[in-house]
N, CA, C and O of each residue as an XYZ file, in Angstrom:
456
protein
N       4.397    -23.522      4.877
C       3.141    -22.798      4.906
C       3.209    -21.714      5.980
O       3.686    -21.950      7.090
N       2.729    -20.538      5.634
C       2.789    -19.426      6.575
C       1.524    -19.347      7.421
O       0.464    -19.846      7.043
N       1.670    -18.709      8.568
C       0.554    -18.487      9.476
C       0.287    -16.982      9.496
O       0.998    -16.229     10.161
N      -0.732    -16.555      8.772
C      -1.016    -15.121      8.685
C      -1.429    -14.534     10.029
O      -1.263    -13.334     10.247
N      -1.966    -15.356     10.940
C      -2.337    -14.867     12.270
C      -1.110    -14.478     13.091
O      -1.209    -13.684     14.027
N       0.037    -15.036     12.739
C       1.300    -14.669     13.405
C       1.996    -13.532     12.660
O       3.081    -13.104     13.057
N       1.382    -13.041     11.587
C       1.974    -11.964     10.808
C       2.943    -12.452      9.753
O       3.726    -11.664      9.222
N       2.905    -13.732      9.441
C       3.862    -14.302      8.499
C       3.427    -14.084      7.052
O       2.240    -14.061      6.730
N       4.437    -13.923      6.193
C       4.244    -13.761      4.756
C       5.296    -14.622      4.071
O       6.439    -14.692      4.523
N       4.912    -15.272      2.990
C       5.875    -16.103      2.248
C       6.504    -15.297      1.117
O       5.843    -14.491      0.461
N       7.782    -15.532      0.907
C       8.516    -14.938     -0.206
C       9.404    -16.029     -0.789
O      10.088    -16.737     -0.050
N       9.396    -16.166     -2.097
C      10.258    -17.147     -2.741
C      11.586    -16.471     -3.047
O      11.655    -15.499     -3.799
N      12.633    -17.010     -2.446
C      13.973    -16.452     -2.573
C      14.888    -17.522     -3.153
O      15.073    -18.584     -2.559
N      15.456    -17.232     -4.320
C      16.299    -18.203     -5.024
C      15.594    -19.547     -5.188
O      16.203    -20.605     -5.029
N      14.306    -19.488     -5.506
C      13.529    -20.689     -5.779
C      13.021    -21.430     -4.559
O      12.359    -22.458     -4.696
N      13.314    -20.935     -3.374
C      12.884    -21.621     -2.148
C      11.938    -20.726     -1.350
O      12.243    -19.557     -1.114
N      10.792    -21.266     -0.934
C       9.877    -20.467     -0.115
C      10.499    -20.147      1.244
O      11.059    -21.018      1.909
N      10.389    -18.905      1.631
C      10.901    -18.446      2.920
C       9.758    -17.781      3.686
O       8.865    -17.177      3.093
N       9.801    -17.901      4.995
C       8.811    -17.245      5.849
C       9.395    -15.931      6.343
O      10.522    -15.878      6.835
N       8.599    -14.867      6.202
C       8.988    -13.560      6.734
C       8.039    -13.217      7.880
O       6.850    -13.535      7.847
N       8.595    -12.566      8.880
C       7.803    -12.151     10.044
C       8.522    -10.994     10.723
O       9.733    -11.050     10.933
N       7.789     -9.958     11.063
C       8.405     -8.817     11.724
C       8.281     -8.955     13.237
O       7.295     -8.529     13.839
N       9.291     -9.552     13.828
C       9.373     -9.639     15.281
C       9.787     -8.269     15.808
O      10.140     -7.386     15.027
N       9.747     -8.091     17.108
C      10.174     -6.827     17.691
C      11.640     -6.548     17.358
O      12.011     -5.412     17.063
N      12.465     -7.587     17.408
C      13.871     -7.428     17.049
C      14.052     -7.042     15.594
O      14.898     -6.210     15.265
N      13.251     -7.650     14.717
C      13.327     -7.319     13.296
C      12.886     -5.875     13.050
O      13.463     -5.180     12.214
N      11.864     -5.428     13.778
C      11.408     -4.042     13.646
C      12.472     -3.057     14.140
O      12.677     -2.004     13.538
N      13.136     -3.403     15.224
C      14.207     -2.541     15.743
C      15.354     -2.456     14.722
O      15.918     -1.384     14.501
N      15.685     -3.581     14.114
C      16.718     -3.609     13.076
C      16.304     -2.731     11.893
O      17.125     -2.004     11.334
N      15.045     -2.804     11.524
C      14.537     -2.018     10.407
C      14.557     -0.525     10.720
O      14.952      0.279      9.876
N      14.135     -0.148     11.928
C      14.192      1.261     12.336
C      15.616      1.799     12.209
O      15.844      2.881     11.667
N      16.561      1.024     12.717
C      17.959      1.459     12.680
C      18.472      1.575     11.244
O      19.103      2.568     10.880
N      18.199      0.569     10.444
C      18.687      0.552      9.065
C      18.129      1.715      8.249
O      18.825      2.280      7.406
N      16.851      2.075      8.508
C      16.215      3.140      7.737
C      16.293      4.507      8.413
O      15.824      5.502      7.859
N      16.880      4.559      9.598
C      17.068      5.836     10.281
C      15.783      6.445     10.811
O      15.673      7.666     10.917
N      14.818      5.615     11.142
C      13.568      6.108     11.725
C      13.664      6.004     13.238
O      14.309      5.097     13.764
N      13.018      6.937     13.942
C      13.128      6.945     15.403
C      11.941      6.328     16.120
O      11.923      6.279     17.349
N      10.937      5.851     15.368
C       9.794      5.208     16.014
C       9.099      4.277     15.038
O       9.288      4.362     13.824
N       8.287      3.383     15.598
C       7.503      2.483     14.763
C       6.487      3.265     13.937
O       6.248      2.934     12.775
N       5.890      4.292     14.523
C       4.904      5.093     13.796
C       5.551      5.801     12.602
O       4.956      5.870     11.527
N       6.749      6.317     12.784
C       7.444      6.972     11.674
C       7.726      5.978     10.558
O       7.647      6.314      9.376
N       8.051      4.765     10.943
C       8.316      3.706      9.973
C       7.053      3.378      9.175
O       7.099      3.289      7.948
N       5.938      3.198      9.862
C       4.679      2.883      9.197
C       4.249      4.053      8.301
O       3.830      3.842      7.163
N       4.354      5.275      8.810
C       3.963      6.452      8.029
C       4.795      6.580      6.766
O       4.291      7.011      5.729
N       6.052      6.212      6.845
C       6.944      6.257      5.680
C       6.383      5.396      4.552
O       6.372      5.808      3.392
N       5.918      4.197      4.902
C       5.371      3.300      3.887
C       3.970      3.717      3.453
O       3.647      3.675      2.266
N       3.143      4.117      4.407
C       1.773      4.509      4.066
C       1.733      5.732      3.165
O       0.840      5.851      2.327
N       2.677      6.634      3.324
C       2.687      7.859      2.518
C       3.363      7.656      1.161
O       3.388      8.568      0.335
N       3.906      6.468      0.935
C       4.559      6.191     -0.342
C       5.975      6.733     -0.438
O       6.539      6.807     -1.529
N       6.556      7.115      0.701
C       7.924      7.642      0.704
C       8.941      6.520      0.910
O       9.732      6.566      1.852
N       8.924      5.527      0.048
C       9.869      4.432      0.196
C      10.528      4.138     -1.145
O       9.987      4.439     -2.208
N      11.693      3.551     -1.061
C      12.487      3.245     -2.255
C      12.704      1.736     -2.348
O      12.294      0.982     -1.466
N      13.342      1.318     -3.410
C      13.692     -0.099     -3.560
C      14.582     -0.538     -2.401
O      14.461     -1.662     -1.912
N      15.470      0.341     -1.965
C      16.345      0.044     -0.819
C      15.518     -0.192      0.445
O      15.835     -1.072      1.245
N      14.461      0.596      0.618
C      13.580      0.426      1.777
C      12.862     -0.920      1.717
O      12.723     -1.599      2.735
N      12.410     -1.301      0.530
C      11.732     -2.591      0.364
C      12.689     -3.722      0.707
O      12.313     -4.665      1.404
N      13.919     -3.635      0.222
C      14.907     -4.670      0.542
C      15.191     -4.725      2.041
O      15.355     -5.811      2.597
N      15.252     -3.570      2.699
C      15.487     -3.542      4.147
C      14.328     -4.199      4.884
O      14.543     -4.941      5.842
N      13.107     -3.932      4.446
C      11.925     -4.525      5.067
C      11.904     -6.035      4.851
O      11.619     -6.797      5.775
N      12.206     -6.461      3.635
C      12.253     -7.894      3.341
C      13.346     -8.577      4.149
O      13.131     -9.663      4.687
N      14.509     -7.957      4.240
C      15.609     -8.540      5.008
C      15.222     -8.688      6.478
O      15.470     -9.730      7.086
N      14.616     -7.651      7.047
C      14.186     -7.718      8.449
C      13.137     -8.813      8.637
O      13.183     -9.558      9.616
N      12.195     -8.909      7.702
C      11.168     -9.940      7.781
C      11.731    -11.342      7.661
O      11.323    -12.248      8.388
N      12.676    -11.520      6.737
C      13.311    -12.830      6.583
C      14.063    -13.211      7.849
O      13.985    -14.352      8.305
N      14.791    -12.254      8.414
C      15.544    -12.530      9.639
C      14.592    -12.839     10.789
O      14.880    -13.702     11.618
N      13.454    -12.138     10.844
C      12.434    -12.439     11.856
C      11.841    -13.825     11.671
O      11.342    -14.428     12.621
N      11.898    -14.326     10.448
C      11.409    -15.665     10.150
C      12.459    -16.746     10.303
O      12.180    -17.920     10.061
N      13.680    -16.361     10.706
C      14.732    -17.339     10.960
C      15.829    -17.414      9.917
O      16.771    -18.190     10.080
N      15.740    -16.637      8.857
C      16.760    -16.618      7.809
C      18.059    -16.050      8.383
O      18.028    -15.111      9.178
N      19.181    -16.607      7.988
C      20.469    -16.201      8.557
C      21.250    -15.228      7.682
O      22.357    -14.830      8.044
N      20.698    -14.841      6.542
C      21.408    -13.945      5.632
C      21.359    -12.503      6.084
O      20.837    -12.177      7.150
N      21.914    -11.654      5.250
C      21.935    -10.225      5.527
C      21.632     -9.437      4.269
O      21.362    -10.022      3.221
N      21.673     -8.116      4.359
C      21.343     -7.268      3.216
C      22.163     -7.579      1.960
O      21.625     -7.571      0.852
N      23.442     -7.847      2.126
C      24.280     -8.121      0.950
C      23.863     -9.413      0.254
O      24.034     -9.545     -0.958
N      23.318    -10.369      1.010
C      22.846    -11.618      0.412
C      21.628    -11.392     -0.475
O      21.417    -12.123     -1.443
N      20.833    -10.389     -0.149
C      19.633    -10.112     -0.940
C      19.957     -9.432     -2.268
O      19.209     -9.570     -3.236
N      21.053     -8.709     -2.316
C      21.392     -7.970     -3.531
C      21.561     -8.886     -4.735
O      21.212     -8.503     -5.852
N      22.085    -10.076     -4.529
C      22.276    -11.006     -5.626
C      21.228    -12.097     -5.698
O      21.320    -12.985     -6.546
N      20.235    -12.050     -4.828
C      19.216    -13.099     -4.781
C      18.122    -12.846     -5.811
O      17.854    -11.706     -6.191
N      17.505    -13.922     -6.248
C      16.364    -13.813     -7.149
C      15.094    -13.936     -6.320
O      14.877    -14.935     -5.634
N      14.264    -12.912     -6.395
C      12.997    -12.912     -5.677
C      11.920    -13.347     -6.653
O      11.719    -12.724     -7.695
N      11.228    -14.429     -6.303
C      10.157    -14.937     -7.151
C       9.093    -13.875     -7.369
O       8.548    -13.333     -6.408
N       8.793    -13.574     -8.629
C       7.810    -12.538     -8.942
C       8.438    -11.186     -9.166
O       7.751    -10.242     -9.557
N       9.744    -11.071     -8.924
C      10.459     -9.825     -9.194
C      10.105     -8.676     -8.273
O       9.578     -8.880     -7.179
N      10.400     -7.461     -8.727
C      10.205     -6.268     -7.895
C       8.753     -6.039     -7.476
O       8.490     -5.571     -6.368
N       7.820     -6.366     -8.356
C       6.412     -6.159     -8.007
C       6.011     -7.065     -6.856
O       5.338     -6.622     -5.925
N       6.414     -8.325     -6.904
C       6.096     -9.257     -5.817
C       6.834     -8.865     -4.543
O       6.292     -9.004     -3.446
N       8.049     -8.384     -4.675
C       8.811     -7.942     -3.499
C       8.077     -6.800     -2.797
O       7.940     -6.805     -1.574
N       7.608     -5.826     -3.572
C       6.888     -4.689     -2.989
C       5.563     -5.140     -2.371
O       5.195     -4.673     -1.293
N       4.846     -6.042     -3.039
C       3.576     -6.543     -2.513
C       3.787     -7.291     -1.200
O       3.060     -7.076     -0.230
N       4.786     -8.168     -1.177
C       5.067     -8.955      0.028
C       5.518     -8.052      1.177
O       5.145     -8.275      2.328
N       6.314     -7.039      0.865
C       6.783     -6.108      1.900
C       5.605     -5.345      2.499
O       5.525     -5.188      3.718
N       4.692     -4.872      1.655
C       3.515     -4.156      2.144
C       2.629     -5.047      2.993
O       2.125     -4.619      4.031
N       2.436     -6.285      2.557
C       1.627     -7.239      3.308
C       2.279     -7.566      4.651
O       1.598     -7.695      5.668
N       3.586     -7.697      4.641
C       4.332     -7.979      5.864
C       4.133     -6.871      6.886
O       3.868     -7.137      8.058
N       4.259     -5.647      6.442
C       4.086     -4.504      7.338
C       2.644     -4.421      7.835
O       2.408     -4.157      9.014
N       1.689     -4.643      6.949
C       0.274     -4.599      7.350
C      -0.037     -5.676      8.383
O      -0.727     -5.413      9.368
N       0.465     -6.878      8.164
C       0.192     -7.964      9.117
C       0.871     -7.741     10.457
O       0.358     -8.165     11.493
N       2.012     -7.083     10.446
C       2.728     -6.832     11.700
C       1.960     -5.869     12.603
O       2.096     -5.913     13.825
N       1.153     -5.000     11.995
C       0.459     -3.980     12.783
C      -1.050     -4.135     12.788
O      -1.768     -3.186     13.102
N      -1.540     -5.313     12.444
C      -2.982     -5.535     12.521
C      -3.260     -6.573     13.601
O      -2.454     -7.470     13.847
N      -4.384     -6.434     14.221
C      -4.798     -7.364     15.262
C      -5.703     -8.388     14.602
O      -6.741     -8.027     14.047
N      -5.324     -9.677     14.652
C      -6.171    -10.687     14.027
C      -7.516    -10.791     14.727
O      -7.599    -10.751     15.955
N      -8.546    -10.923     13.943
C      -9.890    -11.098     14.498
C      -9.990    -12.504     15.063
O      -9.822    -13.486     14.340
N     -10.262    -12.595     16.341
C     -10.407    -13.902     16.987
C     -11.882    -14.199     17.140
O     -12.629    -13.433     17.749
N     -12.276    -15.290     16.595
C     -13.679    -15.658     16.641
C     -14.129    -15.860     18.082
O     -13.552    -16.652     18.827
N     -15.163    -15.131     18.454
C     -15.751    -15.303     19.762
C     -15.087    -14.508     20.881
O     -15.679    -14.377     21.952
N     -13.901    -13.979     20.686
C     -13.212    -13.256     21.734
C     -13.829    -11.874     21.868
O     -13.908    -11.130     20.891
N     -14.256    -11.534     23.048
C     -14.812    -10.223     23.330
C     -16.201    -10.000     22.758
O     -16.701     -8.875     22.759
N     -16.823    -11.058     22.272
C     -18.149    -10.917     21.703
C     -19.178    -11.477     22.676
O     -18.942    -12.489     23.338
N     -20.295    -10.820     22.751
C     -21.378    -11.281     23.599
C     -22.458    -11.853     22.692
O     -22.911    -11.193     21.757
N     -22.851    -13.045     22.966
C     -23.895    -13.680     22.141
C     -25.115    -13.938     23.008
O     -25.196    -14.947     23.708
N     -26.059    -13.014     22.950
C     -27.302    -13.164     23.709
C     -28.248    -14.045     22.920
O     -28.360    -13.931     21.699
N     -28.916    -14.912     23.626
C     -29.887    -15.808     22.946
C     -31.226    -15.692     23.583
O     -32.171    -16.358     23.160
């Protein structure tokens, strides 16, 4: 089971559920793999729709590695992703969104006057 507050997303890979998470190390790996020079450039690339299937695989690979998976990009090329390309793209987008959103914490920073 994934913890969305930690930025985790589940992806079924070769029939087994895997946890993806974009740690700082995973983000650095992704920047390098995609040739981006900043986190903002990376996010803008996805938000503007300038991404390819290769970019989705790079994002998924980084997320899987951030979640503890020991494989690499070549392992994903022959893997079966549950839900196919559409699910891969959806999970990649969700992963990126969760990595850069601040979870709403109940009661934190709120003033409740009575």
